[in-house]
N, C-alpha and C positions, 0 to 999 in steps of 0.2 A: 359437458362443461362442469357439471356438479363434481365429477371426479377431479377435474383440474383445480376447481376452487378448493376442494378438500386438501389436495396436495400442497397448494400454495399456502393455505392457512397452517397446515401441519409444518411445512418448512419454516414459515415465519416464526411459529411458536418455538420450534427447536432452536433456531438461531437466536431468538430473544433470550431463551433460557440459558443457552450456552454463553451468550455475551454477558448476561446478568451474573451467571456463576463465575465467569472469568473475572468480572469486576469485583464481585464479592470476595473471592478468595485472594485477591491481590491487595486488599486494603490493610497493608502492614507497613509500619514505619520503623526505621532504625535510626538512632542518633548516636554518632561516634564523637567522643571527646578524647583527643590524643594530646598528650603532653610529654615532650621529649626532655627528660632530665639527664644529668650527667651519668647517672648509674643505670638508667633503663628508660624505655618508652612505656609510659603508663596510658592505658586505654580503658575508658568507661563506655560501655555499650548499653543502650536502653532500647527494648523492643516493645512497640505498641501494637498489639494484635488481639483479635478475639479468639484465636486458635488456642486450644489447650496445650498442644505441643508445638514446639518450634526448635529448629536446630540450624546451625550454620557452622562453617569451618573457617579457619585462617591458615595461611601458608607462609611460614617464615623462612628466611634464607638459612643455608647450612651454617652451623656454628652458633646460631641464635637459639635461645631457650626461653620457654614461656613459664611464668610463675603467677600465682595469685598475689594479691597485694600484701599478704602476710609473709610472702617469701617461699611458699610451698610450691614445689614443681607440679606442673599440670600434666605430667607424663600419663596420668590416668585418662586424660582427654586425648592422648596421642592416637592418631588415626593411621597414617602411613607416611613414609618419607619424612617430610618436614611439616605435615599437616596436623592441625589440632581441631577437635570438634567440640562444640558446645551444644548440649541437648537439654532443652527445657521441657519437663513433663508436668507443667502446672506451676502455679505460684507466680511470684514476681519474675519477670523476664528481664533481668538486669545482670550484667556480669562486668567485673573489673579484673584486669590482668595486666601484667607488665612483661616486656620482652627485653631480655638482656642480650648483648652482643649484636645488636641491630646496626648501629652506625659503623661505617667503614671509611678508611682514608684511601684515596686513589691518586693517580698521577697529577691530575690538574683540578681535582675537586674532591669534596667529601660528600657522603650521602648514604642513602639506603633505599631498598625497594622491598615491599612485602605484600602478600595477598591478604588484604584486610577483610575480605568477605568472599566465601565460597558457598554457593547456593545449594540447598537441598530441595525437597519436593514442595515445601511451603515457601513461596518466594515473597519478596517485598515489593511494595509499590513506591516507597520513598526512602531515600538514604540521605541523611544530612551529616556532614563531617566538619569538625572544627579542630584545627591543629595549632598548638602552642609549643614553645620551647624556651629553655633558659638561655639559649644562645642569642647573641646580639644580632647577627646578620639575618636578613630576610632570605629564605631559601626560594628556589624555583620549585613550584608544585606541578606534579603530573598525576593524572588519574587515568587508569587504563581499564577498559571494560570488555567483556566477551562479546558485547553487542555493538561495539563501536560508538557508544554514547559519549558525548563530550561534556566537560564541565570546566568552568573557569573559577579559580580561587580568588577571593577578595578578602584581604585581612585574615588569611588562613582558613577561610570558610568556603564551603561549596556544597552542592547537593545534586542529587539525581531524582527526577520526579516522573510520575506517570510511567513507571516501569511495568510493562505488561507481561513479562515472562521471566523465568529464572535467569540470573545474571551473576557473573563473577567479576570481582573488582580488585585491582592492585593499585597501590599508591607509590609514587616515587618522590623522594625529597632530595634535592641537590643543593649543597652549601658550597661556599668558596673554599679553596684549598686551606688546609690546616685549621679547620673549624673544630674537628674532633682530634684533640692532641693525643689522647690515649687509645684511640680506636685502632684496631688491627689494620695493617697496610695491605692493599691489594695492588700488585704491579700491573695495573691496567687502567684504562680510562673509565670514568663513571658511566658514560653512555654505553660502552661495550658491556659493562657489568649489568646495567639495567636491561639491555636487550637479552643477555643470557638468562637473567631471572625470569623475564616474560616468556622466553622460550621454554624454560624449565617448568614454570607453573602452568603454561599453556592457556591460562585464563579461560578454562572451559569447565563445564559441570563435572562434578566428581561422583555423581551417583546416577542411577537410572530414574526416569520419570515415574512418579507414583501411579497407582491404579486410577485415582480420581482424575489426574491430569490426562491420562490416556483416554479415559471415558469421555472427558470433555472435548478433547481433540477429535475423537471419533464422532461425537454428536455434531460438531461443527462440519466435519467432512461429509457426513450423511446429509445434513441440511443443505450444504452447497451442491452436492450431487443431485439431490431431489429438486432443488431450484433450477438447475441446469436442464434436467430431464423434462420438468414441467414446461420450462420456457421453450424447449425444442418441440415438444408435442403440441403446444399451443400455437407456435409459429407454423408448424407443418399443417395443423388442422385449419388455421386461418387461411393459409395459402390455398388449401383444397376448397374451402368454402368460398373464397374470393373467385377462384377459377370457375367453380360451379355457378356462382351468382352471375358472373360475366357471361358465361355460356348461355344460361337461362334467359338473361336479359336480352342478349343478342338474338336468340331464337324467337323471343316474343316480338322484338322489333322487326325481325325478318318476316314473320307471319303478317304483321300489319303493314309491311312495305315501308318501314321507317328506318331501315338501316342506312348507314352512310354509303353513298355511291362513290366509288373511287374515281369515277370520271369527273366528279366535281372538285377534286382535291386542289387543282390549280387555283380555283376561286377562293378556297378557304385555307390555303397554305400559310397565309400570314398569321392565322390563329395559332397554328402549331409552332411557327417560328417565334412569335412574340410571347405567347402565354404558356407554352410547354418548355420554353428555354431550349429550343432546338437551334443549333449553331448553323452558320451559313454554309459550312463545309458539308453538312448533312443535307441541306437543301440542294446544294450543287450535286451531291451524290444521287439524290432522287431524280434530278433533271438530267443526269448523265453528262455533266460538264465540269470544268475546273471551277474552283471556288472564286477565282478572279473574273470569271466570264460575266459579261454584262447581262446575260440572260437571268442570272440569279437576282440581281437588283430589279430588273424589269418585272419578273414574276411577282416578287414581294410587293413592289409598288402598285402593280395592277390589282393584286389581291387586297391590299390596304384600302385603295380607293373604292373598290366594289363593296367591301365589308362596311366601310364607313357610310357609304351611300344607302345600304340596305339595313342599317341599324344594328349590325352585329358588334360593332365597337363604337366608342364615342370618345371625342377629345376631352382631355381634362384641362385644367387651368393653363398648363404649359402646352405650347404647340407641339412639343416633342414627346408628350405623354398621352397614352390612350388607355382606356379601360374596357373590360368586357361588359356588354349588356346582358340581361337575362337570356335574350335570344342567342347571343354569342356563346354563353356558357353551355346552353343546351346543345348547340352545334358542336362545340369542342368535345363535350361528353360523348356525342355520337362517334366522333373520330377516334377518341381514346378507347371506347368500347370495341370498336372495330379492330383497333391495334391489339388490344389484350386478347381478343378472340383469335385473331390470326396467329399470334405468338404461341398459342396453345395447340395449333394444328400442325400435323406432320406433312401434309401435302397441300401446297399453296401454288397459285398461278404466278406467272412472271410479273403480272401487273400488281399482284398482292405483295410479292417480294420487293418490287420497286417502292411500293408504299411504305414498307417496313424499314427501308433505308433511312427514313426520316428519324427513326427512333433507335437505331443501332449505332 
């Protein structure tokens, strides 16, 4: 038992540390302020984190270009395809950029889709997004995540909270037709374009998990495995000890002549029926008759009257309710010890097999 206790405590400590570590490493918040102007989409991002380094990526549609607010191209931040990466190695974790060529005109609507957040090893716990534009009409907002999380916009604002693992996010903005007069025209529906962009970006992680993340997941896996093994061993050991205890108790009673005599079962069958929750069909099986046979009711009634008279059971307030007396509990225990002992034997008599039908 000492070994089992040690394994339980060890597993609990590992799981606690893993959970604490997972929580501690995810206390990161990002705030997005997006403002769609006629010349470009302006984005301000603020990261609140205790980590020295932090990086994330964005994924813009083909034909769009990313600049800093001074108009300098961010091609130095170019990763691959249409992805850009922002890597902070200390200092203030704030960045402002603008995207040109984002809005497009479609057959029955205008709008755009872009991947505003692609996660790396250090992930976030909270993302808050605020969208504004110079255009009069209120757009239809859509937020897509790699984890299937949903968010509802209200007055252009939304958020994702309690994110417990790396996530990728894309935003879709749909306006009425002819909202973007000077935007390039795409000969397709906006919905088809949105689906194509989501398929292209795949909204999945663009890097491999870091060493710390792998270690954390490994610790959790080890803790869970240890917990399962300990539970199995304890259950197996408990079953063995119960079986040994029942056999020992039975043998002690057998020596003292106090084991339950199967010949008396008819007299005490109501105890098993009423207080072991044995159904009438099992009583019928024991008696060797059909469940509807009158013999079942006769045997149970006769046992009930005898037990009530001898003080094994007593009536409660209701005429239809009875309870076990101390004498009755001891007798029922004798019957159940007999049952448990016989279930553990390989060779039993026909009478003993008949007795076990009450419990199978």
